[in-house]
RODOTOR-350143 format. One line per field, with one value per residue (C-alpha): y, z, x. Coordinates in nm, 2 decimals. Layout:
<rs>
north	[Y,...]
up	[Z,...]
east	[X,...]
</rs>
This chain:
<rs>
north	[0.00,0.33,0.67,0.91,1.28,1.46,1.82,1.94,2.31,2.48,2.84,2.99,3.25,3.41,3.68,4.03,3.96,3.63,3.80,4.06,3.79,3.61,3.92,4.00,3.65,3.70,4.02,3.86,3.56,3.79,4.01,3.71,3.56,3.89,3.95,3.60,3.64,3.98,3.83,3.53,3.76,3.96,3.64,3.52,3.84,3.87,3.80,3.43,3.19,2.87,2.85,2.52,2.71,2.94,2.64,2.54,2.89,2.89,3.13,3.29,3.15,3.33,3.31,3.55,3.83,3.78,3.95,4.26,4.26,4.14,4.17,3.85,3.66,3.75,3.51,3.14,3.04,2.74,2.98,3.16,2.83,2.73,3.06,2.95,2.61,2.76,2.98,2.68,2.49,2.79,2.81,2.44,2.46,2.76,2.58,2.27,2.49,2.42,2.77,3.14,3.32,3.36,3.69,3.91,3.87,4.17,4.23,4.16,3.80,3.54,3.60,3.28,3.10,2.73,2.57,2.21,1.97,1.95,1.80,1.84,2.21,2.16,1.98,1.97,1.96,1.99,2.32,2.45,2.41,2.47,2.66,2.80,3.16,3.16,2.90,2.79,2.93,2.86,2.67,2.55,2.19,2.08,1.73,1.48,1.40,1.02,0.91,0.73,1.05,1.21,1.59,1.69,2.07,2.35,2.65,2.96,3.19,3.50,3.56,3.90,3.97,3.92,3.56,3.33,2.97,2.68,2.39,2.09,1.85,1.49,1.17,0.82,0.47,0.31,0.02,0.11,-0.18,-0.11,-0.17,-0.38,-0.14,-0.22,0.11,0.38,0.73,0.99,1.37,1.63,1.98,2.22,2.59,2.61,2.38,2.22,1.89,1.64,1.28,0.97,0.87,1.19,1.36,1.73,1.87,2.17,2.40,2.69,2.97,3.12,3.39,3.51,3.50,3.74,3.95,4.24,4.27,4.24,4.51,4.74,4.70,4.74,5.07,5.19,5.09,5.29,5.61,5.59,5.74,5.46,5.38,5.55,5.36,5.36,5.23,4.94,4.85,4.85,4.64,4.38,4.38,4.31,4.04,3.87,3.84,3.70,3.45,3.34,3.26,3.07,2.87,2.79,2.67,2.46,2.30,2.21,2.07,1.85,1.70,1.65,1.48,1.26,1.15,1.05,0.86,0.67,0.55,0.47,0.29,0.51,0.87,0.98,1.34,1.54,1.69,2.05,2.37,2.59,2.90,2.87,2.81,3.10,3.34,3.20,3.16,3.46,3.25,3.40,3.44,3.10,2.92,3.11,3.05,2.67,2.58,2.29,2.27,2.25,1.99,1.76,1.80,1.68,1.39,1.28,1.26,1.11,0.84,0.76,0.71,0.46,0.27,0.40,0.58,0.92,0.88,1.18,1.16,1.38,1.73,1.69,1.38,1.47,1.40,1.67,1.59,1.21,1.03,0.81,0.56,0.50,0.67,0.90,1.25,1.57,1.94,2.10,2.47,2.60,2.73,2.38,2.22,1.90,1.63,1.49,1.22,1.04,0.72,0.85,0.97,1.29,1.37,1.66,1.75,1.74,1.40,1.27,1.40,1.24,0.90,0.93,1.03,0.73,0.49,0.64,0.60,0.24,0.18,0.34,0.14,-0.18,-0.11,0.00]
up	[0.00,-0.11,0.05,-0.18,-0.15,-0.29,-0.24,-0.23,-0.29,-0.15,-0.14,0.20,0.36,0.66,0.87,0.86,1.17,1.03,0.70,0.88,1.06,0.73,0.56,0.86,0.83,0.46,0.55,0.85,0.63,0.36,0.62,0.78,0.44,0.32,0.65,0.64,0.27,0.34,0.60,0.38,0.09,0.31,0.41,0.05,-0.09,0.18,0.05,0.10,-0.16,-0.03,-0.12,0.06,0.39,0.31,0.28,0.64,0.79,1.06,0.97,1.20,1.26,1.28,1.66,1.66,1.50,1.75,2.02,1.81,1.63,1.88,1.64,1.47,1.78,1.67,1.37,1.33,1.42,1.18,0.89,0.98,1.01,0.66,0.53,0.65,0.50,0.16,0.17,0.26,-0.04,-0.27,-0.15,-0.20,-0.55,-0.62,-0.49,-0.70,-1.00,-1.06,-0.99,-0.98,-0.66,-0.44,-0.49,-0.23,-0.21,-0.27,-0.23,-0.60,-0.55,-0.47,-0.12,0.07,0.37,0.47,0.81,0.94,1.14,1.50,1.79,1.61,1.54,1.20,1.17,0.88,0.99,0.80,0.61,0.84,0.90,1.22,1.17,1.40,1.52,1.31,1.49,1.27,0.92,0.67,0.36,0.05,0.04,-0.31,-0.28,0.00,0.13,0.18,0.55,0.49,0.38,0.66,0.66,0.66,0.59,0.46,0.24,0.27,-0.03,-0.16,-0.53,-0.70,-0.68,-0.30,-0.28,-0.02,-0.08,0.12,-0.03,0.20,0.15,0.24,0.27,0.21,0.14,-0.19,-0.38,-0.75,-0.98,-1.32,-1.60,-1.90,-2.18,-2.46,-2.58,-2.66,-2.79,-2.93,-2.89,-3.11,-2.95,-3.16,-3.12,-3.25,-3.03,-2.78,-2.95,-3.23,-3.13,-3.33,-3.38,-3.58,-3.30,-3.21,-2.86,-2.99,-2.71,-2.69,-2.66,-2.35,-2.32,-2.68,-2.64,-2.34,-2.48,-2.61,-2.29,-2.08,-2.29,-2.24,-1.86,-1.85,-2.04,-1.78,-1.50,-1.67,-1.67,-1.29,-1.02,-0.88,-0.52,-0.53,-0.44,-0.80,-0.91,-0.65,-0.77,-1.13,-1.05,-0.90,-1.21,-1.42,-1.18,-1.19,-1.57,-1.56,-1.29,-1.49,-1.79,-1.57,-1.41,-1.75,-1.88,-1.58,-1.59,-1.96,-1.91,-1.62,-1.82,-2.14,-1.94,-1.75,-2.08,-2.22,-1.90,-1.89,-2.26,-2.28,-2.09,-2.21,-2.35,-2.56,-2.59,-2.70,-2.42,-2.54,-2.41,-2.41,-2.29,-2.56,-2.83,-2.71,-2.74,-3.06,-3.26,-3.11,-3.01,-2.66,-2.65,-2.80,-2.56,-2.26,-2.37,-2.41,-2.10,-2.24,-1.93,-1.69,-1.92,-1.91,-1.53,-1.50,-1.74,-1.54,-1.20,-1.33,-1.52,-1.22,-1.00,-1.24,-1.28,-1.64,-1.81,-1.96,-2.22,-2.32,-2.64,-2.72,-2.84,-3.13,-3.26,-3.62,-3.58,-3.82,-4.09,-4.10,-4.31,-4.09,-4.37,-4.52,-4.26,-4.51,-4.38,-4.57,-4.48,-4.43,-4.38,-4.09,-4.34,-4.49,-4.32,-4.52,-4.53,-4.88,-4.95,-5.26,-5.13,-5.18,-4.82,-4.81,-4.45,-4.21,-4.08,-3.71,-3.75,-3.93,-3.64,-3.38,-3.56,-3.55,-3.18,-3.10,-3.29,-3.11,-2.78,-2.84,-2.94,-2.61,-2.41,-2.57,-2.50,-2.14]
east	[0.00,0.15,0.07,-0.10,-0.18,-0.49,-0.61,-0.97,-1.04,-1.35,-1.49,-1.47,-1.70,-1.53,-1.69,-1.55,-1.35,-1.21,-1.13,-0.93,-0.73,-0.67,-0.54,-0.33,-0.18,-0.10,0.09,0.28,0.38,0.50,0.69,0.86,0.96,1.11,1.29,1.45,1.53,1.70,1.92,2.01,2.08,2.32,2.50,2.51,2.65,2.93,3.28,3.32,3.47,3.32,2.95,2.93,3.00,2.70,2.47,2.54,2.50,2.23,1.95,1.69,1.35,1.02,1.04,1.33,1.12,0.83,1.04,1.09,0.75,0.50,0.21,0.34,0.20,-0.15,-0.15,-0.11,0.25,0.24,0.18,0.50,0.69,0.57,0.71,1.05,1.01,0.92,1.22,1.44,1.30,1.36,1.72,1.79,1.65,1.88,2.19,2.10,2.08,1.71,1.58,1.68,1.77,1.46,1.27,1.10,0.72,0.49,0.12,0.09,0.19,-0.08,-0.21,-0.20,-0.07,-0.04,-0.10,-0.06,-0.26,-0.14,-0.34,-0.68,-0.64,-0.80,-1.13,-1.38,-1.74,-2.06,-2.05,-1.77,-1.40,-1.21,-0.88,-0.61,-0.69,-1.01,-1.22,-1.52,-1.53,-1.82,-1.72,-1.92,-1.82,-1.94,-1.78,-1.72,-1.37,-1.36,-1.34,-1.01,-0.84,-0.65,-0.61,-0.24,-0.24,-0.46,-0.38,-0.60,-0.59,-0.76,-0.83,-0.78,-1.15,-1.15,-1.29,-1.15,-1.07,-0.92,-0.72,-0.73,-0.43,-0.51,-0.31,-0.45,-0.32,-0.39,-0.26,-0.23,-0.21,-0.05,-0.30,-0.21,-0.17,-0.41,-0.56,-0.30,-0.38,-0.13,-0.20,-0.06,-0.06,-0.27,-0.25,-0.61,-0.82,-0.57,-0.50,-0.58,-0.56,-0.45,-0.82,-0.87,-1.07,-1.02,-1.04,-1.23,-1.12,-1.36,-1.09,-1.25,-0.98,-1.03,-1.41,-1.38,-1.10,-1.31,-1.51,-1.19,-1.02,-1.32,-1.31,-0.94,-0.97,-1.22,-0.98,-0.69,-0.90,-0.97,-0.75,-0.54,-0.63,-0.97,-1.29,-1.41,-1.07,-1.10,-1.45,-1.34,-1.03,-1.25,-1.47,-1.16,-1.04,-1.38,-1.37,-1.01,-1.12,-1.42,-1.20,-0.95,-1.24,-1.39,-1.05,-0.98,-1.33,-1.29,-0.94,-1.06,-1.34,-1.13,-0.84,-1.09,-1.25,-0.91,-0.81,-1.14,-1.10,-0.73,-0.45,-0.17,-0.16,0.14,0.24,0.54,0.76,0.71,0.87,0.55,0.73,0.99,0.73,0.53,0.83,0.99,0.67,0.48,0.19,0.16,-0.22,-0.29,-0.06,-0.20,-0.55,-0.56,-0.35,-0.16,0.07,-0.22,-0.39,-0.08,-0.06,-0.42,-0.36,-0.05,-0.21,-0.54,-0.35,-0.13,-0.44,-0.57,-0.24,-0.21,0.07,0.15,0.44,0.64,0.84,1.14,1.04,1.29,1.10,1.00,0.63,0.52,0.78,0.73,0.48,0.26,0.21,0.56,0.79,0.96,1.06,1.01,1.01,0.66,0.58,0.38,0.12,0.06,-0.23,-0.22,0.06,0.10,0.35,0.48,0.34,-0.01,-0.09,-0.30,-0.39,-0.45,-0.10,-0.21,-0.38,-0.06,0.15,-0.08,-0.04,0.34,0.34,0.13,0.37,0.67,0.49,0.42,0.78,0.90,0.65,0.77,1.14,1.08]
</rs>
């Protein structure tokens, strides 16, 4: 039996008093994180040759700051401790070469804090959740959390439009049996519509962002004409944020349903290991890439397949899926403007469908050799 983690996100409805404590906690977490980062930065920039020595330097904990800034005692101490853990992770990633040097957090960053379960301090009851410093907070629990799932931590967050959410991280034991791979599907990323699969079906992504672009631009123009910081500016900023959140929620909902459909009908899904950020910059497809959310889609696919004992296969991004004939295997150059793949062997096929067939074949080859 292997331990698995799963998070459940619900809308939260705090009272004015609870909301004040939540916002105060956001500020304290940000303050402590920035304080610790400033001290570490000072240590890192000091004239020392041996960076290994710097890794072992003992750094202050949130408890140190409570003596000087007593208002830190008013918020959840576990939230402050998690700020330190997050900074530790950021530093370790930096020293391993996996990330850039940690940056200071600002109010423009996502407003959130994480707290952990200790001695029953967090309890989910019917329509309410008990949290440190907040006591009972009303939540809209639209789905049940199985009784065998043990709550490990909670992350409280606030959206740009001022809505509060809670993400409940649970742990459970589950024996995942690897499924025998019989049905395989290949997906070719499509800028227009998310993907085309090896069965010739298109995802037909509705382009939520582009649908809302005109309305969003109109509201953003209104915002730009208002005095920053005024009450009318704040109201307009929330209107803009609500449009952006609606687009994000529509996209997320579509990607969840589409990934679930693929996982239910196939034992393995084959995709190309694409660098979406690089593609967006090089080919100037920024809005298209941002709209269809391919990165989020592949993340959903990955965890859903894993839960079912199925596989997500990623083939090399340099594999010539677009240039290869899916019938005879010959390779030829094809322009981006050419929407049909035509080969001397007689193949005349939609270029994305042809690519999806090649991706599927390469995936089957990799599965066989694994």
